MDTraj code that builds the backbone (N, CA, C; nanometers):
import mdtraj as md
import numpy as np

residues = "MET LEU TYR CYS THR GLY ARG ALA ALA ILE THR ARG CYS TRP LYS LEU ARG ARG THR ALA ALA GLY SER ILE GLY ARG ALA TYR THR LYS SER ILE GLU ASN GLY CYS ASP VAL TRP LYS THR ASN ALA THR THR GLU GLN LEU ILE ARG ASP LEU ALA ARG LEU LEU PRO ASP GLY SER ILE ALA SER ILE LEU ASN ARG LEU GLY ILE ARG THR ALA LYS GLY HIS THR TRP THR GLN GLN ARG VAL CYS VAL PHE ARG ASN ASP HIS SER ILE ALA LEU TYR ARG ASP GLY GLU ARG ALA GLU ARG GLY GLU LEU ILE LEU HIS GLU ALA SER LYS ARG LEU GLY VAL SER LYS MET THR VAL VAL ARG LEU ILE LYS HIS ASN VAL LEU PRO ALA LYS GLN SER CYS VAL GLY ALA PRO TYR VAL ILE ARG GLU ILE ASP LEU ASP LEU GLN GLU VAL ARG CYS ALA LEU GLN ASN GLY ARG ALA VAL SER THR ASP PRO ARG GLN ARG SER PHE ASP TYR GLN".split()
xyz = np.array([
    [0.0836, -0.1170, 0.0000],
    [0.0000, 0.0000, 0.0000],
    [0.0879, 0.1231, 0.0000],
    [0.0481, 0.2245, -0.0702],
    [0.1262, 0.3469, -0.0767],
    [0.0364, 0.4624, -0.0356],
    [0.0803, 0.5376, 0.0639],
    [0.0060, 0.6526, 0.1109],
    [0.0869, 0.7763, 0.0779],
    [0.0251, 0.8736, 0.0146],
    [0.0960, 0.9965, -0.0165],
    [0.0453, 1.1068, 0.0741],
    [0.1371, 1.1754, 0.1408],
    [0.0999, 1.2801, 0.2352],
    [0.1582, 1.4141, 0.1948],
    [0.1895, 1.4319, 0.0712],
    [0.2443, 1.5592, 0.0269],
    [0.3958, 1.5552, 0.0187],
    [0.4643, 1.5507, 0.1335],
    [0.6093, 1.5527, 0.1281],
    [0.6730, 1.4171, 0.1536],
    [0.5946, 1.3168, 0.1912],
    [0.6540, 1.1850, 0.2169],
    [0.5603, 1.0762, 0.1687],
    [0.6171, 0.9742, 0.1122],
    [0.5390, 0.8572, 0.0732],
    [0.5745, 0.7449, 0.1704],
    [0.4734, 0.6833, 0.2283],
    [0.4962, 0.5778, 0.3275],
    [0.4478, 0.4457, 0.2703],
    [0.5312, 0.3447, 0.2814],
    [0.4967, 0.2126, 0.2313],
    [0.4945, 0.1146, 0.3472],
    [0.3889, 0.0385, 0.3592],
    [0.3813, -0.0679, 0.4589],
    [0.4253, -0.1947, 0.3885],
    [0.5324, -0.2556, 0.4348],
    [0.5912, -0.3692, 0.3657],
    [0.5928, -0.4908, 0.4569],
    [0.6043, -0.6059, 0.3965],
    [0.6237, -0.7305, 0.4699],
    [0.7522, -0.7926, 0.4212],
    [0.8381, -0.8223, 0.5132],
    [0.9634, -0.8866, 0.4789],
    [0.9523, -1.0313, 0.5244],
    [0.9808, -1.1223, 0.4343],
    [0.9691, -1.2639, 0.4652],
    [1.1034, -1.3146, 0.5152],
    [1.1005, -1.3792, 0.6307],
    [1.2215, -1.4297, 0.6918],
    [1.2102, -1.5809, 0.7044],
    [1.3105, -1.6521, 0.6636],
    [1.3102, -1.7974, 0.6723],
    [1.3787, -1.8405, 0.8008],
    [1.3127, -1.9312, 0.8733],
    [1.3706, -1.9866, 0.9949],
    [1.3542, -2.1373, 0.9908],
    [1.4054, -2.2037, 1.0930],
    [1.3918, -2.3496, 1.1004],
    [1.2453, -2.3900, 1.1122],
    [1.1661, -2.3042, 1.1752],
    [1.0240, -2.3356, 1.1941],
    [0.9404, -2.3025, 1.0710],
    [0.9970, -2.2372, 0.9744],
    [0.9218, -2.1991, 0.8549],
    [0.9429, -2.0525, 0.8239],
    [0.8494, -1.9938, 0.7540],
    [0.8602, -1.8531, 0.7161],
    [0.7845, -1.7661, 0.8148],
    [0.8432, -1.6534, 0.8480],
    [0.7801, -1.5589, 0.9389],
    [0.7755, -1.4243, 0.8691],
    [0.6575, -1.3635, 0.8631],
    [0.6449, -1.2305, 0.8058],
    [0.6661, -1.1260, 0.9130],
    [0.7329, -1.0168, 0.8810],
    [0.7590, -0.9109, 0.9760],
    [0.7196, -0.7779, 0.9130],
    [0.6386, -0.7012, 0.9832],
    [0.5961, -0.5711, 0.9311],
    [0.6957, -0.4643, 0.9703],
    [0.7203, -0.3742, 0.8817],
    [0.8029, -0.2583, 0.9120],
    [0.7508, -0.1423, 0.8302],
    [0.7883, -0.0232, 0.8692],
    [0.7463, 0.0963, 0.7984],
    [0.8675, 0.1600, 0.7338],
    [0.8556, 0.1856, 0.6071],
    [0.9631, 0.2491, 0.5319],
    [0.9039, 0.3725, 0.4658],
    [0.9619, 0.4871, 0.4922],
    [0.9122, 0.6078, 0.4275],
    [1.0238, 0.6676, 0.3434],
    [0.9833, 0.7381, 0.2416],
    [1.0796, 0.8009, 0.1525],
    [1.0635, 0.9511, 0.1677],
    [1.1649, 1.0139, 0.2271],
    [1.1626, 1.1580, 0.2471],
    [1.2835, 1.2183, 0.1758],
    [1.2586, 1.3142, 0.0929],
    [1.3663, 1.3832, 0.0203],
    [1.4561, 1.2854, -0.0550],
    [1.3994, 1.1796, -0.1066],
    [1.4750, 1.0829, -0.1850],
    [1.5537, 0.9828, -0.1029],
    [1.5402, 0.9842, 0.0293],
    [1.6151, 0.8922, 0.1163],
    [1.5181, 0.7958, 0.1841],
    [1.5636, 0.6729, 0.2033],
    [1.4843, 0.5755, 0.2778],
    [1.4991, 0.6040, 0.4268],
    [1.3874, 0.6043, 0.4993],
    [1.3875, 0.6234, 0.6430],
    [1.3125, 0.5057, 0.7045],
    [1.3795, 0.4307, 0.7889],
    [1.3190, 0.3158, 0.8556],
    [1.2675, 0.3611, 0.9914],
    [1.1445, 0.3259, 1.0245],
    [1.0821, 0.3696, 1.1486],
    [1.0528, 0.2499, 1.2388],
    [1.0956, 0.2583, 1.3632],
    [1.0606, 0.1587, 1.4640],
    [0.9213, 0.1937, 1.5136],
    [0.8392, 0.0915, 1.5422],
    [0.7015, 0.1214, 1.5798],
    [0.6943, 0.1934, 1.7147],
    [0.5825, 0.2580, 1.7404],
    [0.5665, 0.3441, 1.8577],
    [0.5713, 0.2654, 1.9885],
    [0.5212, 0.1434, 1.9895],
    [0.5236, 0.0652, 2.1141],
    [0.6666, 0.0303, 2.1545],
    [0.7514, 0.0007, 2.0572],
    [0.8916, -0.0274, 2.0873],
    [0.9599, 0.0982, 2.1385],
    [0.9300, 0.2111, 2.0781],
    [0.9885, 0.3375, 2.1238],
    [0.9478, 0.3674, 2.2675],
    [0.8198, 0.3469, 2.2990],
    [0.7724, 0.3736, 2.4353],
    [0.8356, 0.2767, 2.5348],
    [0.8510, 0.1517, 2.4943],
    [0.9142, 0.0521, 2.5809],
    [1.0587, 0.0914, 2.6112],
    [1.1314, 0.1367, 2.5113],
    [1.2697, 0.1799, 2.5323],
    [1.2739, 0.3026, 2.6226],
    [1.1779, 0.3933, 2.6070],
    [1.1704, 0.5104, 2.6960],
    [1.1512, 0.4672, 2.8410],
    [1.0609, 0.3721, 2.8629],
    [1.0345, 0.3237, 2.9986],
    [1.1557, 0.2511, 3.0568],
    [1.2172, 0.1656, 2.9769],
    [1.3310, 0.0879, 3.0256],
    [1.4542, 0.1752, 3.0485],
    [1.4671, 0.2844, 2.9742],
    [1.5827, 0.3726, 2.9888],
    [1.5847, 0.4414, 3.1252],
    [1.4710, 0.4486, 3.1909],
    [1.4652, 0.5055, 3.3251],
    [1.5135, 0.4064, 3.4299],
    [1.5231, 0.2774, 3.3910],
    [1.5548, 0.1723, 3.4872],
    [1.6884, 0.1039, 3.4651],
    [1.7296, 0.0920, 3.3392],
    [1.8412, 0.0045, 3.3058],
    [1.9396, 0.0698, 3.2096],
    [2.0641, 0.0238, 3.2116],
    [2.1600, 0.0688, 3.1100],
    [2.1297, 0.0057, 2.9741],
    [2.1921, 0.0569, 2.8694],
    [2.1623, 0.0165, 2.7318],
    [2.1811, -0.1333, 2.7067],
    [2.2847, -0.1933, 2.7622],
    [2.3093, -0.3358, 2.7408],
    [2.1966, -0.4220, 2.7962],
    [2.1436, -0.3855, 2.9113],
    [2.0317, -0.4599, 2.9707],
    [1.9033, -0.4405, 2.8910],
    [1.8838, -0.3212, 2.8373],
    [1.7666, -0.2942, 2.7527],
    [1.7735, -0.3821, 2.6281],
    [1.8908, -0.3915, 2.5676],
    [1.9086, -0.4755, 2.4486],
    [1.8757, -0.6205, 2.4803],
    [1.9185, -0.6690, 2.5952],
    [1.8895, -0.8079, 2.6349],
    [1.7398, -0.8330, 2.6462],
    [1.6688, -0.7410, 2.7098],
    [1.5232, -0.7566, 2.7262],
    [1.4524, -0.7543, 2.5916],
    [1.4890, -0.6607, 2.5050],
    [1.4253, -0.6519, 2.3733],
    [1.4494, -0.7792, 2.2924],
    [1.5704, -0.8329, 2.2988],
    [1.6007, -0.9564, 2.2253],
    [1.5255, -1.0753, 2.2828],
    [1.5139, -1.0844, 2.4164],
    [1.4371, -1.1935, 2.4773],
    [1.2907, -1.1892, 2.4375],
    [1.2379, -1.0688, 2.4197],
    [1.0981, -1.0526, 2.3783],
    [1.0784, -1.0750, 2.2289],
    [1.1886, -1.0876, 2.1547],
    [1.1788, -1.1087, 2.0104],
    [1.1544, -0.9818, 1.9314],
    [1.1768, -0.8671, 1.9941],
    [1.1580, -0.7389, 1.9267],
    [1.2842, -0.7078, 1.8472],
    [1.2667, -0.6682, 1.7229],
    [1.3798, -0.6375, 1.6353],
    [1.3817, -0.4889, 1.6013],
    [1.4937, -0.4451, 1.5501],
    [1.5040, -0.3067, 1.5037],
    [1.4179, -0.2915, 1.3781],
    [1.4058, -0.1685, 1.3310],
    [1.3245, -0.1443, 1.2115],
    [1.3754, -0.2234, 1.0914],
    [1.5053, -0.2463, 1.0848],
    [1.5630, -0.3220, 0.9734],
    [1.5679, -0.4716, 1.0001],
    [1.5167, -0.5153, 1.1149],
    [1.5104, -0.6577, 1.1438],
    [1.6312, -0.7145, 1.2154],
    [1.7201, -0.6286, 1.2630],
    [1.8387, -0.6735, 1.3347],
    [1.8064, -0.6963, 1.4820],
    [1.8900, -0.7760, 1.5479],
    [1.8776, -0.7879, 1.6928],
    [1.9349, -0.6616, 1.7560],
    [1.8954, -0.6370, 1.8796],
    [1.9410, -0.5179, 1.9494],
    [2.0769, -0.5424, 2.0133],
    [2.1609, -0.4422, 2.0102],
    [2.2887, -0.4421, 2.0804],
    [2.2931, -0.3155, 2.1653],
    [2.3912, -0.3085, 2.2532],
    [2.4069, -0.1893, 2.3346],
    [2.4254, -0.0661, 2.2463],
    [2.5021, -0.0804, 2.1404],
    [2.5264, 0.0316, 2.0487],
    [2.3988, 0.0740, 1.9773],
    [2.3173, -0.0209, 1.9332],
    [2.1931, 0.0138, 1.8633],
    [2.0946, 0.0825, 1.9569],
    [2.0880, 0.0384, 2.0819],
    [2.0013, 0.1054, 2.1790],
    [2.0515, 0.2468, 2.2032],
    [2.1821, 0.2641, 2.2148],
    [2.2416, 0.3960, 2.2363],
    [2.2088, 0.4900, 2.1205],
    [2.2243, 0.4435, 1.9983],
    [2.1927, 0.5250, 1.8807],
    [2.0434, 0.5582, 1.8781],
    [1.9582, 0.4603, 1.9073],
    [1.8133, 0.4824, 1.9092],
    [1.7782, 0.5896, 2.0123],
    [1.8352, 0.5787, 2.1333],
    [1.8093, 0.6771, 2.2379],
    [1.8512, 0.8169, 2.1938],
    [1.9688, 0.8273, 2.1349],
    [2.0168, 0.9583, 2.0899],
    [1.9285, 1.0162, 1.9798],
    [1.8847, 0.9315, 1.8861],
    [1.7984, 0.9779, 1.7766],
    [1.6620, 1.0234, 1.8258],
    [1.6148, 0.9658, 1.9369],
    [1.4814, 0.9969, 1.9882],
    [1.4862, 1.0820, 2.1151],
    [1.6025, 1.1387, 2.1465],
    [1.6208, 1.2271, 2.2628],
    [1.5746, 1.1623, 2.3926],
    [1.6159, 1.0383, 2.4144],
    [1.5848, 0.9661, 2.5373],
    [1.7082, 0.9734, 2.6261],
    [1.6886, 1.0154, 2.7502],
    [1.8018, 1.0349, 2.8416],
    [1.8686, 0.9023, 2.8758],
    [1.9976, 0.9103, 2.9005],
    [2.0776, 0.7948, 2.9383],
    [2.0521, 0.7596, 3.0844],
    [2.0437, 0.6298, 3.1156],
    [2.0299, 0.5863, 3.2539],
    [2.1615, 0.6124, 3.3262],
    [2.1516, 0.6608, 3.4482],
    [2.2718, 0.6790, 3.5287],
    [2.2523, 0.6092, 3.6624],
    [2.3618, 0.5568, 3.7172],
    [2.3556, 0.4869, 3.8450],
    [2.3012, 0.5793, 3.9528],
    [2.2149, 0.5248, 4.0371],
    [2.1569, 0.6019, 4.1455],
    [2.0303, 0.6760, 4.1090],
    [1.9910, 0.6717, 3.9826],
    [1.8716, 0.7437, 3.9384],
    [1.7451, 0.6876, 4.0045],
    [1.7363, 0.5532, 4.0117],
    [1.6198, 0.4909, 4.0760],
    [1.6138, 0.5273, 4.2241],
    [1.7283, 0.5258, 4.2897],
    [1.7329, 0.5572, 4.4325],
    [1.6852, 0.6997, 4.4594],
    [1.7202, 0.7925, 4.3714],
    [1.6758, 0.9313, 4.3867],
    [1.5241, 0.9414, 4.3769],
    [1.4640, 0.8572, 4.2952],
    [1.3183, 0.8574, 4.2807],
    [1.2500, 0.7716, 4.3872],
    [1.3283, 0.7016, 4.4699],
    [1.2708, 0.6167, 4.5739],
    [1.2160, 0.4867, 4.5183],
    [1.2787, 0.4359, 4.4128],
    [1.2339, 0.3114, 4.3500],
    [1.3381, 0.2021, 4.3704],
    [1.2897, 0.0801, 4.3817],
    [1.3751, -0.0374, 4.3960],
    [1.3370, -0.1389, 4.2904],
    [1.4299, -0.2268, 4.2568],
    [1.3956, -0.3408, 4.1726],
    [1.3934, -0.4647, 4.2619],
    [1.3580, -0.5764, 4.2050],
    [1.3262, -0.6968, 4.2809],
    [1.4340, -0.7369, 4.3812],
    [1.5581, -0.7505, 4.3372],
    [1.6615, -0.7988, 4.4293],
    [1.6919, -0.6972, 4.5395],
    [1.6750, -0.5684, 4.5108],
    [1.6955, -0.4667, 4.6139],
    [1.5847, -0.4740, 4.7186],
    [1.4620, -0.4951, 4.6741],
    [1.3493, -0.5069, 4.7672],
    [1.3623, -0.6323, 4.8537],
    [1.4068, -0.7417, 4.7929],
    [1.4214, -0.8651, 4.8707],
    [1.5291, -0.8499, 4.9781],
    [1.6366, -0.7794, 4.9475],
    [1.7408, -0.7541, 5.0489],
    [1.6869, -0.6676, 5.1621],
    [1.6100, -0.5645, 5.1262],
    [1.5538, -0.4756, 5.2290],
    [1.4570, -0.5491, 5.3209],
    [1.3767, -0.6389, 5.2634],
    [1.2789, -0.7129, 5.3434],
    [1.3412, -0.8330, 5.4130],
    [1.4575, -0.8766, 5.3667],
    [1.5229, -0.9923, 5.4264],
    [1.4580, -1.1241, 5.3868],
    [1.4027, -1.1286, 5.2652],
    [1.3386, -1.2501, 5.2144],
    [1.3936, -1.2798, 5.0752],
    [1.3528, -1.3926, 5.0199],
    [1.3995, -1.4292, 4.8864],
    [1.3268, -1.3469, 4.7795],
    [1.3831, -1.3474, 4.6591],
    [1.3197, -1.2771, 4.5469],
    [1.1838, -1.3393, 4.5145],
    [1.1742, -1.4724, 4.5256],
    [1.0473, -1.5396, 4.4951],
    [0.9377, -1.4973, 4.5925],
    [0.9733, -1.4737, 4.7176],
    [0.8745, -1.4269, 4.8151],
    [0.8219, -1.2899, 4.7755],
    [0.9089, -1.2026, 4.7287],
    [0.8665, -1.0690, 4.6836],
    [0.7769, -1.0828, 4.5610],
    [0.8104, -1.1736, 4.4686],
    [0.7260, -1.1953, 4.3505],
    [0.5869, -1.2428, 4.3933],
    [0.5808, -1.3323, 4.4912],
    [0.4491, -1.3790, 4.5402],
    [0.3689, -1.2648, 4.6011],
    [0.4358, -1.1786, 4.6760],
    [0.3653, -1.0626, 4.7325],
    [0.3084, -0.9745, 4.6215],
    [0.3831, -0.9589, 4.5143],
    [0.3370, -0.8783, 4.4010],
    [0.2206, -0.9474, 4.3310],
    [0.2320, -1.0779, 4.3063],
    [0.1263, -1.1529, 4.2361],
    [-0.0037, -1.1562, 4.3159],
    [0.0071, -1.1563, 4.4502],
    [-0.1129, -1.1573, 4.5349],
    [-0.1647, -1.0165, 4.5634],
    [-0.1093, -0.9159, 4.4938],
    [-0.1496, -0.7752, 4.5074],
    [-0.1324, -0.7219, 4.6492],
    [-0.0373, -0.7763, 4.7233],
    [-0.0061, -0.7257, 4.8559],
    [0.0961, -0.6119, 4.8443],
    [0.1936, -0.6299, 4.7578],
    [0.2977, -0.5310, 4.7359],
    [0.2781, -0.4675, 4.5984],
    [0.2483, -0.3377, 4.5928],
    [0.2309, -0.2720, 4.4630],
    [0.3632, -0.2643, 4.3876],
    [0.3586, -0.2941, 4.2582],
    [0.4773, -0.2868, 4.1736],
    [0.4341, -0.2629, 4.0297],
    [0.5251, -0.2075, 3.9519],
    [0.4995, -0.1843, 3.8092],
    [0.6026, -0.2610, 3.7289],
    [0.5622, -0.3003, 3.6098],
    [0.6523, -0.3695, 3.5182],
    [0.6207, -0.3199, 3.3777],
    [0.7219, -0.2700, 3.3063],
    [0.7009, -0.2134, 3.1731],
    [0.6506, -0.3168, 3.0744],
    [0.7039, -0.4384, 3.0829],
    [0.6645, -0.5476, 2.9960],
    [0.7094, -0.6778, 3.0616],
    [0.6640, -0.7885, 3.0095],
    [0.7089, -0.9168, 3.0604],
    [0.8599, -0.9256, 3.0402],
    [0.9299, -0.9647, 3.1435],
    [1.0748, -0.9745, 3.1345],
    [1.1479, -0.8519, 3.1841],
    [1.0771, -0.7404, 3.1958],
    [1.1380, -0.6198, 3.2507],
    [1.1377, -0.6304, 3.4028],
    [1.2260, -0.5593, 3.4696],
    [1.2280, -0.5680, 3.6158],
    [1.1053, -0.5019, 3.6778],
    [1.0624, -0.5585, 3.7907],
    [0.9564, -0.4946, 3.8683],
    [1.0138, -0.3689, 3.9314],
    [0.9340, -0.2630, 3.9340],
    [0.9728, -0.1388, 3.9998],
    [0.8825, -0.1232, 4.1208],
    [0.9455, -0.1170, 4.2375],
    [0.8730, -0.1112, 4.3647],
    [0.9122, 0.0176, 4.4345],
    [0.8129, 0.0915, 4.4776],
    [0.8431, 0.2140, 4.5526],
    [0.8951, 0.1763, 4.6911],
    [0.9959, 0.2448, 4.7338],
    [1.0594, 0.2129, 4.8619],
    [0.9612, 0.2256, 4.9782],
    [0.8722, 0.3243, 4.9731],
    [0.7776, 0.3441, 5.0832],
    [0.6740, 0.2318, 5.0900],
    [0.6521, 0.1606, 4.9786],
    [0.5554, 0.0507, 4.9786],
    [0.6035, -0.0701, 5.0583],
    [0.7333, -0.0787, 5.0836],
    [0.7847, -0.1904, 5.1636],
    [0.7399, -0.1816, 5.3088],
    [0.7046, -0.0613, 5.3519],
    [0.6624, -0.0410, 5.4901],
    [0.5116, -0.0487, 5.5087],
    [0.4386, -0.0863, 5.4053],
    [0.2930, -0.0991, 5.4176],
    [0.2577, -0.2056, 5.5197],
    [0.1521, -0.1814, 5.5935],
    [0.1077, -0.2755, 5.6967],
    [0.0745, -0.4124, 5.6371],
    [0.0131, -0.4148, 5.5182],
    [-0.0252, -0.5420, 5.4553],
    [0.0980, -0.6266, 5.4234],
    [0.2048, -0.5604, 5.3798],
    [0.3284, -0.6317, 5.3457],
    [0.3893, -0.6914, 5.4711],
    [0.3988, -0.6118, 5.5765],
    [0.4558, -0.6609, 5.7030],
    [0.3747, -0.7770, 5.7599],
    [0.2422, -0.7648, 5.7558],
    [0.1560, -0.8724, 5.8074],
    [0.1715, -1.0000, 5.7254],
    [0.1778, -0.9859, 5.5942],
    [0.1917, -1.1019, 5.5067],
    [0.3224, -1.1749, 5.5342],
    [0.4285, -1.1001, 5.5574],
    [0.5576, -1.1616, 5.5862],
    [0.5582, -1.2292, 5.7229],
    [0.4937, -1.1678, 5.8222],
    [0.4895, -1.2266, 5.9563],
    [0.3997, -1.3505, 5.9612],
    [0.2879, -1.3469, 5.8877],
    [0.1933, -1.4582, 5.8890],
    [0.2319, -1.5701, 5.7943],
    [0.3345, -1.5494, 5.7153],
    [0.3754, -1.6521, 5.6199],
    [0.2869, -1.6588, 5.4975],
    [0.2090, -1.5535, 5.4737],
    [0.1171, -1.5532, 5.3593],
    [0.1909, -1.5543, 5.2258],
    [0.3140, -1.5044, 5.2276],
    [0.3894, -1.4964, 5.1031],
    [0.4528, -1.6295, 5.0656],
    [0.4373, -1.7290, 5.1514],
    [0.4930, -1.8612, 5.1223],
    [0.4016, -1.9317, 5.0237],
    [0.4566, -2.0169, 4.9431],
    [0.3809, -2.0893, 4.8423],
    [0.2691, -2.1712, 4.9068],
    [0.1553, -2.1775, 4.8388],
    [0.0411, -2.2557, 4.8884],
    [0.0411, -2.3971, 4.8320],
    [0.1453, -2.4340, 4.7622],
    [0.1554, -2.5677, 4.7033],
    [0.1702, -2.6709, 4.8156],
    [0.0759, -2.7672, 4.8262],
    [0.0827, -2.8653, 4.9355],
    [0.2041, -2.9586, 4.9246],
    [0.2633, -2.9689, 4.8071],
    [0.3803, -3.0552, 4.7909],
    [0.5059, -2.9917, 4.8486],
    [0.5012, -2.8605, 4.8700],
    [0.6173, -2.7914, 4.9245],
    [0.6106, -2.7978, 5.0761],
    [0.7086, -2.8599, 5.1347],
    [0.7107, -2.8774, 5.2796],
    [0.8235, -2.7951, 5.3401],
    [0.8085, -2.7675, 5.4654],
    [0.9148, -2.6957, 5.5335],
    [0.9918, -2.7933, 5.6230],
    [1.1167, -2.7630, 5.6437],
    [1.2020, -2.8483, 5.7255],
    [1.1991, -2.8020, 5.8682],
    [1.1917, -2.8958, 5.9598],
    [1.2029, -2.8658, 6.1019],
    [1.3424, -2.9051, 6.1474],
    [1.4207, -2.8070, 6.1807],
    [1.5576, -2.8333, 6.2234],
    [1.5592, -2.8603, 6.3735],
    [1.6401, -2.9562, 6.4160],
    [1.6469, -2.9892, 6.5594],
    [1.7664, -2.9283, 6.6235],
])
top = md.Topology()
chain = top.add_chain()
for i, resn in enumerate(residues, 1):
    res = top.add_residue(resn, chain, resSeq=i)
    for name in ("N", "CA", "C"):
        top.add_atom(name, md.element.get_by_symbol(name[0]), res)
traj = md.Trajectory(xyz[None], top)
């Protein structure tokens, strides 16, 4: 399909990729501006990178995007360099160490250390809606506000053992 908007023509294309499982079609947007090809990454990927840039360095962002199967506009896998270039092209600020702490945010392993429990216990608290947390996408780190660790519901759940698995096959050891 070809859409003409006066100064740019946009083409929606399908690129066929061969894999061991068969052929996979991938949509991308290619526009022609001033005689040059311009490849555009979709808006959801851009927003995801914006969200992750507040939490993680470029190399970690690339890992998450690759695990999710998200590719660049040209169909390449993400690298630290490609994330860096994308951020610069879209005016997305670079993550710096201590940025989360300034905002009063923790990620999973930091919250588990503060509470003195395992990471899985914190995940159970989040899944049972006892501990509020945000996650940009599946595979991204949970973001937990530091003040939420002091909520009465969280403390009670930890004291009562509510955060422990309810699986009857899981037993606890009694040490003598």
